[in-house]
C-alpha positions in Angstrom: -21.9 16.6 4.1 -23.8 18.4 1.4 -21.5 20.3 -1.0 -21.6 24.1 -0.8 -21.8 24.3 -4.6 -24.1 21.9 -6.7 -23.6 21.6 -10.5 -26.7 20.8 -12.6 -26.5 19.4 -16.0 -29.7 20.2 -18.0 -30.7 17.2 -20.1 -34.2 18.2 -21.1 -33.4 19.0 -24.8 -31.9 15.6 -25.3 -33.2 13.1 -22.7 -36.4 15.0 -22.2 -37.4 15.1 -25.9 -36.0 11.8 -27.2 -39.0 9.7 -26.3 -41.6 12.1 -27.7 -43.6 10.6 -30.6 -44.8 14.1 -31.8 -41.8 15.7 -33.5 -41.0 19.1 -31.8 -40.2 21.7 -34.4 -36.5 22.7 -34.7 -37.3 26.3 -33.9 -39.0 25.3 -30.7 -36.0 23.2 -29.7 -33.7 26.2 -30.3 -35.9 28.5 -28.3 -36.0 25.9 -25.5 -32.2 25.7 -25.4 -31.8 29.5 -25.6 -34.3 29.9 -22.7 -32.3 27.3 -20.7 -29.1 29.2 -21.5 -30.6 32.3 -19.9 -31.1 30.4 -16.7 -27.4 30.1 -16.1 -26.6 26.4 -16.5 -23.0 25.4 -16.7 -23.9 22.6 -19.1 -26.9 21.8 -21.4 -27.1 18.5 -23.2 -28.6 19.9 -26.5 -29.2 16.8 -28.6 -27.9 13.4 -29.7 -26.1 12.3 -32.9 -27.6 8.9 -33.0 -29.1 7.6 -36.3 -32.2 9.6 -37.3 -33.7 6.2 -38.3 -33.9 5.2 -34.7 -34.5 8.5 -33.0 -36.2 10.8 -35.5 -37.0 13.3 -32.8 -33.4 14.3 -32.7 -32.6 14.1 -36.4 -32.2 17.9 -36.5 -29.2 17.9 -34.0 -26.9 19.7 -36.5 -29.5 22.3 -37.2 -30.3 22.9 -33.6 -26.6 23.3 -32.7 -26.2 25.7 -35.6 -29.0 28.0 -34.5 -28.7 28.2 -30.7 -27.3 31.3 -29.1 -24.3 30.1 -27.1 -23.8 31.8 -23.8 -20.3 32.3 -22.4 -19.8 30.0 -19.4 -22.2 27.3 -20.7 -21.0 24.0 -22.2 -23.2 22.7 -25.0 -22.9 18.9 -25.1 -24.3 16.0 -27.1 -24.7 12.2 -26.9 -22.8 10.2 -29.6 -23.0 6.4 -30.2 -20.0 5.8 -32.4 -17.3 7.4 -34.6 -19.8 8.5 -37.2 -21.8 10.3 -34.5 -18.5 11.9 -33.2 -17.8 13.3 -36.7 -21.3 14.8 -36.9 -20.9 16.2 -33.3 -17.6 17.8 -34.1 -19.0 19.4 -37.3 -21.7 21.0 -35.0 -19.0 22.4 -32.7 -20.1 20.5 -29.7 -18.3 21.5 -26.5 -18.4 18.2 -24.9 -19.5 14.7 -25.9 -21.3 12.0 -23.9 -21.1 8.2 -24.6 -23.2 5.5 -23.1 -23.3 1.9 -22.0 -25.1 0.0 -19.3 -24.5 -2.2 -16.2 -27.0 -4.7 -17.6 -26.1 -6.8 -20.6 -29.7 -7.4 -21.6 -30.4 -3.7 -21.5 -27.3 -2.9 -23.5 -28.3 -5.4 -26.2 -31.9 -4.0 -26.3 -30.6 -0.4 -26.3 -27.6 -0.6 -28.6 -27.7 -4.1 -30.2 -24.4 -4.8 -28.5 -23.2 -6.4 -25.3 -21.5 -4.2 -22.7 -18.1 -5.5 -23.9 -19.0 -4.8 -27.5 -20.4 -1.3 -26.6 -17.2 -0.4 -24.8 -15.1 -1.6 -27.8 -17.2 0.6 -30.0 -16.7 3.6 -27.7 -12.9 3.2 -27.3 -12.0 4.9 -30.7 -14.6 7.7 -30.0 -12.8 8.6 -26.7 -9.4 8.3 -28.3 -10.4 10.7 -31.1 -12.5 13.2 -29.1 -10.9 16.6 -28.6 -13.5 17.5 -26.0 -14.1 16.1 -22.5 -16.0 12.9 -22.5 -18.9 12.0 -20.1 -19.8 8.4 -19.8 -23.3 7.4 -19.0 -23.9 4.1 -17.2 -27.6 3.1 -17.6 -29.4 0.6 -15.3 -26.9 1.1 -12.5 -29.4 0.1 -9.9 -32.2 -1.8 -11.5 -32.8 -3.2 -15.0 -36.3 -3.7 -16.5 -35.2 -7.1 -17.8 -32.7 -8.4 -15.2 -33.9 -6.8 -12.0 -31.6 -5.5 -9.3 -28.0 -4.8 -10.4 -25.1 -5.7 -8.1 -22.8 -2.7 -7.4 -19.8 -4.9 -8.5 -21.1 -4.9 -12.0 -21.4 -1.1 -12.1 -17.9 -0.7 -10.6 -16.5 -2.9 -13.4 -18.1 -0.8 -16.1 -17.1 2.5 -14.4 -13.5 1.3 -14.1 -13.4 0.5 -17.8 -14.9 3.9 -18.8 -12.3 5.7 -16.7 -9.5 3.6 -18.3 -10.8 4.6 -21.7 -10.6 8.2 -20.9 -14.0 9.4 -19.5 -13.6 12.6 -17.6 -16.9 12.2 -15.9 -19.4 9.4 -15.1 -23.1 9.8 -14.9 -24.7 7.0 -13.0 -28.2 6.3 -14.1 -31.3 5.0 -12.3 -32.9 4.4 -15.6 -36.3 3.0 -14.4 -36.4 5.0 -11.1 -36.4 2.1 -8.7 -33.4 2.9 -6.7 -33.7 3.6 -3.0 -31.4 5.7 -0.8 -29.8 2.6 0.7 -29.0 1.3 -2.7 -27.5 4.6 -3.7 -25.2 4.5 -0.7 -24.4 0.8 -1.4 -23.1 1.7 -4.8 -21.5 5.1 -4.2 -19.5 4.2 -1.1 -17.3 1.7 -3.0 -17.4 3.7 -6.3 -16.0 6.8 -4.5 -13.1 4.8 -3.3 -12.1 4.3 -6.9 -13.3 7.4 -8.7 -12.9 11.0 -7.4 -16.1 12.5 -6.2 -15.8 15.4 -8.6 -15.9 13.0 -11.5 -19.3 11.4 -10.5 -22.8 12.6 -11.4 -26.1 11.1 -10.7 -29.0 10.7 -13.2 -32.3 9.9 -11.4 -35.7 9.2 -12.7 -38.7 9.8 -10.4 -40.9 6.8 -11.3 -41.7 6.0 -7.7 -41.2 9.4 -6.1 -37.8 8.6 -4.6 -35.6 10.7 -6.8 -35.2 13.6 -4.3 -34.4 11.2 -1.5 -31.8 9.6 -3.6 -30.3 13.0 -4.5 -30.0 13.8 -0.8 -28.4 10.4 -0.1 -25.8 11.1 -2.8 -25.2 14.7 -1.7 -24.5 13.5 1.8 -21.6 11.5 0.4 -20.3 14.6 -1.3 -21.8 14.2 -4.8 -22.2 17.7 -6.3 -23.3 16.9 -9.9 -26.8 16.0 -10.8 -28.7 15.7 -14.1 -32.2 17.3 -14.4 -34.8 17.9 -17.0 -36.8 21.1 -17.0 -40.3 20.2 -16.1 -39.4 16.6 -15.5 -39.9 15.7 -19.1 -38.5 12.6 -20.7 -37.2 9.2 -19.8 -36.0 6.3 -21.7 -38.4 4.9 -24.3 -36.5 1.6 -24.4 -36.9 0.9 -20.7 -40.4 0.0 -19.6 -41.5 2.0 -16.6 -39.2 5.1 -16.9 -41.7 7.9 -17.3 -39.6 10.9 -16.4 -36.4 12.5 -15.2 -36.2 14.3 -12.0 -37.3 17.9 -12.6 -34.6 20.5 -12.7 -36.9 22.7 -10.6 -36.9 20.2 -7.8 -33.1 20.1 -7.8 -32.9 23.8 -7.6 -35.3 23.9 -4.7 -33.4 21.1 -2.9 -30.2 23.1 -3.0 -31.3 26.8 -2.5 -28.6 29.3 -3.5 -26.1 26.5 -4.4 -26.8 25.9 -8.1 -26.5 29.3 -9.6 -29.5 28.5 -11.8 -32.5 30.8 -12.1 -35.6 28.9 -11.1 -38.1 31.2 -12.8 -36.1 31.2 -16.0 -36.2 27.3 -16.0 -40.0 27.5 -15.6 -40.1 29.9 -18.6 -38.0 27.5 -20.6 -40.2 24.5 -19.7 -43.2 26.6 -20.9 -41.6 27.1 -24.3 -41.6 23.4 -25.1 -44.6 22.1 -23.0 -47.3 22.8 -25.7 -45.5 20.5 -28.1 -45.2 17.5 -25.8 -47.6 14.6 -25.2 -46.6 11.8 -27.5 -46.5 8.2 -26.2 -43.1 6.4 -25.8 -42.1 4.1 -28.6 -42.2 0.3 -28.2 -39.2 -1.4 -26.5 -37.1 -2.3 -29.4 -33.8 -0.7 -30.6 -30.7 -1.1 -32.7 -28.0 1.4 -31.7 -30.3 4.0 -30.2 -28.2 4.7 -27.3 -30.6 6.3 -24.9 -29.6 6.7 -21.2 
């Protein structure tokens, strides 16, 4: 049964912008986040504290956090790859951190220069030290651009380890947008036997136009947390064939009156950043980028 209340996590400022070649001015990013705040989101993922060497688009994370107008009732979160990233995030007064790994070892090595086991070992001290709630992203939870279909058992193993390490929430990612509703059900049914439904979110890409169908399949199982990007911008530049996240506007329309987010204000926010977009994704190579 579809939940009466649906919680949207706006990831446009981070996941939406990270793959843009053309650097978006800091002031525009701040205006983008401020416009999203006015829409009434419970959580906005503002930026990422990964190495500026690998993600120059987000090199101004500290400056953005220092300039945004924080709205009461909104959590302002950020992605961190390691303890150094955590220190920078805490200096920026981040409300919540997100860490990341994958269900595909090949993708993990391409994305973070570490195996899944190594990435989890790197994240363990981050979660021990974090004074904020921790979200754990699991990329390539359905399909990998290098390994193909991912067995649910592999995702369950990673999810279990993240929960053991202290993740308060898991975001299950369809990184290249190949999942189908039947695959969503095949993963979520056993996952929800191990992890409470309120601790699970879904992060869909709309590569093949199935994102909304997958959202509906997840909602039918009681999932009430979904990631969206205003205007559908972004994707993962280190995963071939991942052109865009599901648009936040599509999620609002799919759950009328259930999200508490102002659709017209989201449109206005997307319009703030749209003139600065259009760069091509970077080549598929990475060392500790950590992009979900």
